[in-house]
Each structure stands twice: as C-alpha cells, then as structure tokens.
N, C-alpha and C positions, 0 to 999 in steps of 0.2 A: 787430485783433479780440481779441487776448489780454487786454489790460487790461479791456475791457468784460466778457469772459467771467469773468475773475477776480473782478470786482466782484459779478457776479451770484452766483457760487458763494459768496462771502463773505456776501452777504445771506441766502442759503439756510442757511448754517451758523449765522449769528447769530440767525435766527428761531427756531432750535431751543433757544436759551438763554433765551428770554423767552416762556414759555407765557402765554396769556391767563388773567387772574385772574377767577374767577366767584364771586360771593357771592349767596346766595339768601335772600329775605325773603318772608314772607306778609303781604300788605297788607290784604286784605279777604276775608271769606268770605260776602259777601252780594252784592247787586246792584252791578255794576261801573260804571265811567265810560262804558261802551259804551251805557248807557241801555237795556239789554235785560234781561228777567227771567231768573232762574235762571242767571246767569253769575257765576263767581268768578274771581279773578285772583291770580297769583303774580308777584313782582317779582324780577328778576335784576339784579345790578350787575356789569357786564362791563368790565374794565380792560385796556388795552394798556400794559404796562410798558416797552415798547421805545421807542427814539427815532425810529422809522420808521413811516410810514403803513402800515396793513394793510387792503387792500381785500378784501372778500369773505372775511373771516376765518371759518374753519370752527368752529362751536360745536356741541358734543355735550353734552346734559344727560341724566343717568340718570333714567329714569322712577321707579325705586325710590327714589332720593333725594328726588324731588318728592313721592312718596307718604308719605315720613316726615313731611313738613310738612303735606301735604294728602292724607289717606288716600282721599278720594273723587276724586282727580285722574284724568282720562281723557285720554289723549294723542291719541286718534284724530282728534278734530275741533278741536284747539286753534287759536287765532289768536294769532300772535306779532307784537307791535308794538314800536316804539322811537321815540325822539325825541332831541333834543340835551340832554335833562336829564342832569345828572351826579349828582344826589342824589335821594333819595325826596322831599325837600321841594320841589325844583325840579319833580319829576315831577308832584306834585299840582297845580301851577299850569300845566301844559302843556296846550294846547288842540289842538295839531296833532301827529299821530303818523304813522308810516310802517309799513305792514304788511310783514313779512318773510316770504317763502315758507318754510314749515316742512314737516318730514316726520317721521313716527313709524315706527320700524322694529322688527319682531319678529325678533330675531337668532337665537334658538334654536328657532324653530318651534313654540312651545308655545301659540300663539294669544293671546299677551299682548305688548303693546308693551314694549320694553326701553329704547329711546333716542329722544330728541327731538333733531332736528338742524335747524340753520338757519345762515345766513351773515349777517355784519354788517360794515360798514365802520367802521374805528377809526382816528382820527388818532393821532399820536404822543402817548403818555402820556394818552390820552383815556379817560374812564370814561363809559359810557352805561347808562341804565336800560332794561331790556327787560321788557315786560309779557307774560305768558302767560295768556291768557283761556281758560277751559274751562267746561263745564257741560252744560246740556240739549242733546242731540245735534241735534235739529231746529233749535233756535235758532242753534247754532253753524254749522250747515251753511248756513243762510240768510245769515249775516253773513260767513262766510269767503269770500275771493276764490278764483277758479279759477286756480291757478298753472300756468303752462306747464311741460310736462315738459322737463327739461334734461339728463337722463341716460337711458341705455337699456342693456339687456343682451339677449343672444340666444344660443341654442345651436343650431348646425346643423353637420353634417359638410361642408356646402358650404365653410365656412372652417375645417374640421378641429377644431371644438370649441366652447368657451365664449368669448364675447366681451363686452366692456363698453365704454362710451364716455361722454364728455362732449361738448359742442359743439366742443371744441378738438382732441381726439385720440380714437382708438379703439384697443383692444388685444384680443388673443386669446391663448388658451393652447391648445396642441395637446393634445387629449384622447386621447393615446396614449403610447407609450414615450418619445417626444421630450420631452414635458412642458415645452416651451419657450414663452416669451412673445414675441409679435411685435407690431408697431405699424402702424397706418394713419395716415399724415399727412393733414391736412385743409387745403386751400387756402381753403375757405369754411366758416365755423362752421355746424354743424348736426349732426343725428343721422342717420347713414347705415348703420347695421348692417343694416336691412331691405333697403336697396339692395345692399349688399355680398353679402348672402345670397340674393339673388334668382336664380332659374334663368337661366342663360346670361349673367349679368353677370360680367365679368372684372375683378376688382379689381387686377390687376397692370397694367392699361392706364392710360395717362395720362388724367386727368379734371380738369375745372375744380373739382370738389368735393373729392375725396380719393382716395387709393390706397395700396396696400402699398408701403412705401418702405424696408424693412429686410431685410437678408440675414443670416439666422441661421447657416446651415450646420449644423454638428453641435454648436453651442454650446447653452447653456440659454436664450439670449435675454436679454431685458431684465427683470431683477428676478425671475426664476424661482428656485426653490429646488432645491438638490442637496446632496450630502454629499461631504466630502473624506476619502477612505480611501487610506492609503499614498501620499499625494501626488497622487492622481488623483481627478478629479471623477466622482461616480457619480450619474446622473440618477435621478429617481423613476420608474423603468421597470419593475422586477420587482416588481409588486404583485399581491395576490390580488384586489383590488377597487378600482375608482375610481368615484366618484360626483360629480355636480355639482348645484348648486342656485342659483337667483337669489333672494337674500334680499329685495331691494327695488331699485326703480329709479323715481325720481320727480323732483320739481322741485329737489331739493337734492343728492342723491347716489345712486350706484348701489353695491350691495354684492353680490358673488358669492362663492361658496365651493366648494372642491373638497376631498373627503376621500379618503384613500388608506389602505386597510387591508392589513396584511401586506406592507409594503415590506421586501424582503430586501436589507439593506445592511450591510456591515462585520461579517458573521457574526451578525447579530441581525435581529429582526423589529420594525418600527416602524409605528405608526399615526400618520398625519400629516394635519393639516388646514391648508389654505391659504385665507385670506380676503383678497380684494382690494376696496378701496374707492376710488372716484373721485368727486370733488366737482364740482358744476356749475361750468363755466367754467375748470376746472383742466386743465393738460396732463398732469400725472403722476397716479400712483395709489399707494396705500399697500398693502403686502403684509405681513400678519401671519400667523404660523404658530404652531401648537401641536402638540406631539408626545408620544406615549407610547412608552416603551421606547427613548428616544434618549439616555439619560444617557451622557456620554463621547463621543458622536458629534459630529463637527465639521460643522455646517450652514453652507452657503455660498450666496451669490447673486452676481450680477455682470451685466455687459453685454458685448456683443461689441465688442472694441476693435480698430478698424481701424488700420493702420500710419500713422505720420506725422500723428497727431492732436494737437491741443492738449489738455493733460492738467493737471488740478488735483487735488491730493490733500491732504486734511486728516486728519492722523493723530489717533488717539484721545488724549484728555487726561483729566486727573482730573475735570474738570467736564463734559466731553462724551466719554463712553466709546465713542461710535460712530465708525467710520471713514466719511468722506465722500469719494467719488471721482467726479469729473465730467470730461466731455470734450466737445469741440465739433469737428465736422469733416464730411468728406464722407459723406453717407449713401449707401445703395445703391439703385439704381433702374435700370430698363431702359425705353427708349422702346417704345411699343406702340400698336396691335397690330403684330406677333403675339407680344408679350412673354408669357411664361408663368413667369417667374422674375424675381429682382431681381439686378442687377449694378451695378458702380460707375458713377456719373455725377458727374464732378468739380465741376460748377457748382451742386450742391445740398448743403446742410449740415443737420446734425442735432445737437442738443445733448442729452446724457443725463447 
C-alpha cells in the first residue's frame, strides 16, 4: 500500500505547482450563438499546464474582474458552456457545446455576487475555450438547465454544530469550546446531512450509506484551527462570541463560515474567521482563515495521528513554502447498535 499512497501524495503536491491558467476575452456584446435575443457572451481560455489529466478541475472567476470588461454582467443566471475548441478561431466554427453546471456566490453578504464557480475536465497541457452567456433574466432562466444539487450544509445541535458535505464525504465542526472538525465516511455517494440530523437517527451506527468514522478525543480534529503558545496547542475556546453562516450550497460547491470575536489567546484578543469550501464530488475541503490582532501568534492546524500509520511528509521548499503531511491507516469505528462512540476497527482504513 505504501507505494500507491506515496504516488497519490506526490500527485497532490505536484498539482499545487501548476495552477490552471485563465485568460479572459470579450467576444461579442450583442446577440450570441445561442440564437436568443438580449444575450451577451464572454470567452475564457483555460489551460492545464501540467502533464497530468485534471478531472473536474475547480474554476473560480471573480465577478468584479468580469465587470471590468462587461460592466453590465450579471452572474445570477449565467450559462457556462465549453467544447473541444482550443482557440477563439476554432470556437467560432464549433457547432456542439457542453453546458457546465455553474454557481454564483455572494461571499460577504452584501446582496451582490462576488464569484462564479464551475468545474471542467482538462487533458494534460490542454486549453479549452469556455463561454459565459448572460443577459435578460427571463431568457436566461428559460435556457439554463436545472442542475442537480451536489453539495449541502446544515446547522443543528443534533450533531453539535455546523456541517457541510459533497456526495463523497461530510464534515462537521463542533460549535463549542472543542472547535474540532469531524468526518462522516460514505459507502454510497449522496447527500446525507438531513438524515444524520433527523430525530432518533444514530449516525454512530453502521449503515449502508455512511456514518461517523473518526475518533477525535481531545484533539482539534481534521484541519481545524488553533494556536501554539509556549509549546502547547490552544483551541479556539475562550471567545466572547461565535457565529456561523452558510454562504452557499449548490451544484458546484458549498461554503460555510464561522466567526469568533474576542478569542483570548497568548495574552491577546484575536478576532478570527474560518471559511470552509468543499467542491462537488471532492473528498476534502479547503479551510481559509483571516485574523485581526494575531500578529506574532503561531496559528496551527493538523489531524489526529493514530499510532503505526503510514506517513508521508513533504517539507517546505523555496518554490512550495507549505508543509504537506499525509497518512493512511486504520480509522476509528465501533460496530452498532448500541454504539454511541467511535473506537478502533482494524479492517477499516482512512487517508488524510
């Protein structure tokens, strides 16, 4: 198992060295090739510079950047399409296109869209032209497909706080002094947070769909945030106020956010924001933080490392300053009912 695990970790690291390249063009400000009135289009050139296939590559486009080229751009009802065209010239001769599910998100709650997100398949070294059509809302709504929801989020004290999911995995963060992140594994792809949060449902029990599979103990869990003070981990526990919100959950991604005001840590008061993003079909999530009053404070994250696990560490370098640490091994689980917690089960594995 170790060689395969090592190769997967190498691919994860290498993917971070080759960000997708995006170029933006304005092709037409009148009637588009969709043969419908009051529709305008923008063109994106998206390139995969890596030597490896990228399936369902996550693409985020700033609405503000699009408005610099097209001030009347409206992100709410756009239609995103692509083809095998590599250049604008080839694109003008293309007759068949594929619609890509897309999602517009208002990140700061000001009732204006900030980002447009979609996913696209890219062969090694491939460039694809993407068309973003926008215009009259009624026309766009008639033409736009009904995309299935592939992510979800929910807050309930039934599972101790805020949770988010793709069809592959689900996560939760304890909305209390523990502030730890936990995981539900899924045997069958789907969205199950409503089921996990239902009255009388016990998500610790074995299920053909999914269940709680991870034992956190007193740790911060998987990818949660804390501080390192005098060699000891200090959780985001002593706070004056903690709030949560669901920014968006749709066909492309889910974004949730927690804010902590007045975190007392290391002799100072810190205001902290945690934002988690999980994309459709993806197992993992991205955790971004911002902080006020944290100058000089060492912020840490991590995972619960069980003994005797396969471990792979990529130390920071000049070109990749981030540390990557990954492991594969026995997850924690208990047969049930009457299970009400998680314990070791040696024939089950988890990679983080």
